[in-house]
C-alpha positions as CSV (number, residue, x, y, z in Angstrom):
1,M,-4.4,1.9,15.9
2,T,-4.1,5.4,14.6
3,T,-1.1,6.6,12.6
4,T,-0.6,10.2,13.8
5,R,2.7,9.4,15.5
6,R,5.8,9.9,13.3
7,S,8.3,7.8,15.2
8,G,10.0,4.6,14.4
9,P,12.8,3.8,11.9
10,D,12.4,3.9,8.2
11,H,11.4,0.7,6.6
12,P,13.6,-0.5,3.7
13,C,11.5,-1.6,0.7
14,V,12.4,-3.3,-2.5
15,L,10.0,-2.4,-5.3
16,P,9.5,-4.2,-8.6
17,G,11.1,-2.3,-11.5
18,D,8.0,-3.0,-13.6
19,P,5.2,-0.5,-12.6
20,A,2.5,-3.1,-13.1
21,W,2.5,-3.9,-9.4
22,L,1.0,-0.5,-8.8
23,Q,-1.4,-0.5,-11.7
24,D,-4.3,0.2,-9.5
25,A,-2.8,3.3,-7.9
26,G,-5.4,5.6,-9.6
27,Y,-8.5,4.1,-8.0
28,L,-6.7,3.3,-4.8
29,F,-5.7,6.9,-4.3
30,R,-9.2,8.1,-5.3
31,L,-10.9,5.8,-2.8
32,L,-8.5,6.7,0.0
33,D,-8.8,10.4,-0.7
34,I,-12.6,10.2,-0.7
35,L,-12.5,8.2,2.6
36,A,-10.2,10.9,4.1
37,S,-12.7,13.6,3.1
38,V,-15.7,11.7,4.4
39,A,-13.9,10.7,7.7
40,S,-12.8,14.3,8.3
41,M,-16.4,15.5,8.1
42,A,-17.4,12.8,10.6
43,T,-14.8,13.6,13.2
44,D,-17.0,15.7,15.5
45,E,-19.6,13.1,16.0
46,D,-17.6,9.9,15.7
47,P,-13.9,10.0,14.6
48,T,-13.9,6.4,13.5
49,R,-17.3,6.3,11.9
50,Y,-15.7,5.2,8.7
51,G,-13.3,2.8,10.3
52,L,-10.4,5.0,10.9
53,P,-9.6,8.7,11.5
54,A,-9.2,10.9,8.5
55,I,-5.5,11.4,9.0
56,T,-4.9,7.6,8.5
57,Y,-6.7,7.7,5.1
58,M,-4.8,10.9,4.2
59,N,-1.4,9.3,5.0
60,A,-2.2,6.2,3.0
61,A,-3.5,8.2,0.1
62,G,-0.4,10.3,0.1
63,L,1.8,7.2,0.1
64,I,0.0,5.7,-2.8
65,S,0.2,9.0,-4.8
66,R,3.9,9.4,-4.0
67,L,4.6,5.9,-5.1
68,A,2.7,6.3,-8.4
69,R,4.5,9.5,-9.2
70,G,7.9,8.1,-8.4
71,L,7.7,4.9,-10.6
72,P,8.4,4.7,-14.3
73,T,5.3,4.4,-16.5
74,V,6.7,1.6,-18.6
75,P,8.8,-1.4,-17.6
76,P,12.6,-1.0,-17.8
77,P,14.3,-3.1,-20.5
78,S,15.9,-5.3,-17.8
79,A,14.3,-6.9,-14.8
80,T,15.5,-4.4,-12.2
81,V,14.3,-3.6,-8.7
82,R,14.1,-0.3,-7.0
83,L,14.9,0.5,-3.4
84,L,12.9,2.8,-1.2
85,S,13.2,3.9,2.4
86,L,9.7,4.3,3.7
87,P,8.8,6.1,6.9
88,A,7.3,3.6,9.4
89,W,4.3,5.8,10.0
90,E,3.3,5.7,6.3
91,L,3.5,1.9,6.3
92,E,1.5,1.8,9.5
93,A,-1.2,4.0,7.9
94,L,-1.4,1.7,4.9
95,W,-1.6,-1.4,7.1
96,D,-4.4,0.2,9.2
97,V,-6.4,0.8,6.0
98,V,-5.8,-2.8,4.8
99,L,-6.9,-4.1,8.2
100,V,-10.1,-2.1,8.3
101,L,-11.0,-3.0,4.8
102,R,-10.4,-6.7,5.6
103,R,-12.7,-6.3,8.6
104,T,-15.2,-4.5,6.4
105,R,-15.1,-7.3,3.8
106,A,-15.7,-9.8,6.7
107,H,-18.9,-7.9,7.6
108,E,-17.8,-7.0,11.1
109,P,-20.6,-5.1,12.8
110,D,-18.6,-1.9,13.5
111,T,-17.8,-1.6,9.8
112,I,-21.3,-1.6,8.3
113,E,-21.3,2.1,7.5
114,L,-17.9,1.9,5.9
115,A,-19.0,-1.1,3.8
116,E,-22.2,0.7,2.6
117,F,-20.2,3.8,1.7
118,V,-17.5,2.0,-0.3
119,Q,-20.0,-0.2,-2.1
120,G,-22.1,2.9,-2.9
121,L,-19.1,4.4,-4.6
122,G,-19.0,1.6,-7.2
123,S,-22.2,2.2,-9.0
124,P,-24.7,4.9,-7.9
125,L,-22.2,7.7,-8.0
126,D,-20.5,6.2,-11.1
127,I,-17.1,7.5,-10.3
128,G,-15.4,4.3,-11.6
129,L,-14.4,2.8,-8.3
130,P,-14.5,-1.0,-8.0
131,A,-16.2,-3.0,-5.3
132,L,-14.7,-3.5,-1.8
133,D,-13.1,-6.9,-2.7
134,V,-11.2,-5.4,-5.6
135,V,-10.0,-2.4,-3.6
136,T,-8.9,-4.5,-0.7
137,T,-7.1,-7.0,-3.0
138,G,-5.3,-4.0,-4.7
139,L,-4.1,-2.6,-1.4
140,E,-3.1,-6.1,-0.2
141,R,-0.8,-6.4,-3.3
142,V,0.7,-3.0,-2.5
143,I,1.3,-3.8,1.1
144,A,2.8,-7.2,0.1
145,V,5.5,-5.3,-1.7
146,L,6.1,-2.5,0.8
147,A,5.9,-4.7,4.0
148,L,8.1,-7.5,2.7
149,D,10.5,-8.1,5.5
150,I,12.7,-11.1,4.7
151,P,16.5,-11.3,4.9
152,A,16.8,-10.8,1.2
153,V,15.5,-7.3,1.5
154,R,18.1,-6.4,4.0
155,T,20.8,-8.0,1.8
156,L,19.9,-5.8,-1.1
157,T,19.6,-2.8,1.0
158,A,23.0,-3.3,2.6
159,A,24.5,-3.9,-0.8
160,H,23.1,-0.7,-2.1
161,I,24.1,1.4,0.9
162,L,27.6,-0.1,0.9
163,Q,27.8,0.2,-2.9
164,T,29.0,-3.4,-3.2
165,P,29.2,-5.0,-6.7
166,H,26.5,-7.4,-7.7
167,D,27.5,-10.9,-6.6
168,T,25.7,-14.2,-6.1
169,A,24.4,-13.1,-2.7
170,T,22.6,-10.1,-4.3
171,Q,21.4,-12.2,-7.2
172,D,20.0,-14.8,-4.7
173,A,18.3,-12.1,-2.8
174,C,16.6,-10.8,-5.9
175,T,15.4,-14.3,-6.7
176,Q,14.0,-14.8,-3.2
177,I,12.2,-11.4,-3.3
178,R,10.7,-12.2,-6.7
179,T,9.6,-15.6,-5.3
180,A,7.9,-13.8,-2.4
181,W,6.2,-11.4,-4.8
182,K,5.0,-14.2,-7.0
183,A,3.4,-16.0,-4.0
184,A,1.6,-12.8,-3.2
185,G,0.3,-12.3,-6.7
186,V,2.4,-9.2,-7.4
187,P,3.5,-8.6,-11.0
188,H,7.2,-8.1,-11.3
């Protein structure tokens, strides 16, 4: 699936107030940016030579960069959460990248070139990018936060939009979201 379409509703996201959940943003952005560049050069011969079209990697890199710039660099004094409305096409781009990296990690035949390229970034070029497993796991943590779609997310989003005071329903929603993050290995 490509992510060139820009349709669909925005996706409400609840983000941890502690920026540790996005601690890997630097190398994730660098890898996605490099993949976008390489994929853009390959478009004439085979647009999906590196798993996905360049635009998909660019959209995912832009999302990671925007998230990293928009979050505080130190945790807030209280355990807060942040709300974000994410365009559906950006979430789709990130999902597409996670899925192709999972396929690459599983050594599917059509991803051999992508696997060799990503693994080659880790050591011979010495640009400080970790191995494929670490990159995939880092993006999976990010997608676990952004794609979380449980009733508690909608409860917090509605409370924010309607500007209702904090009550037991919103506190319960925060607890449910933190439980989901913990199960996904997301620092919060």
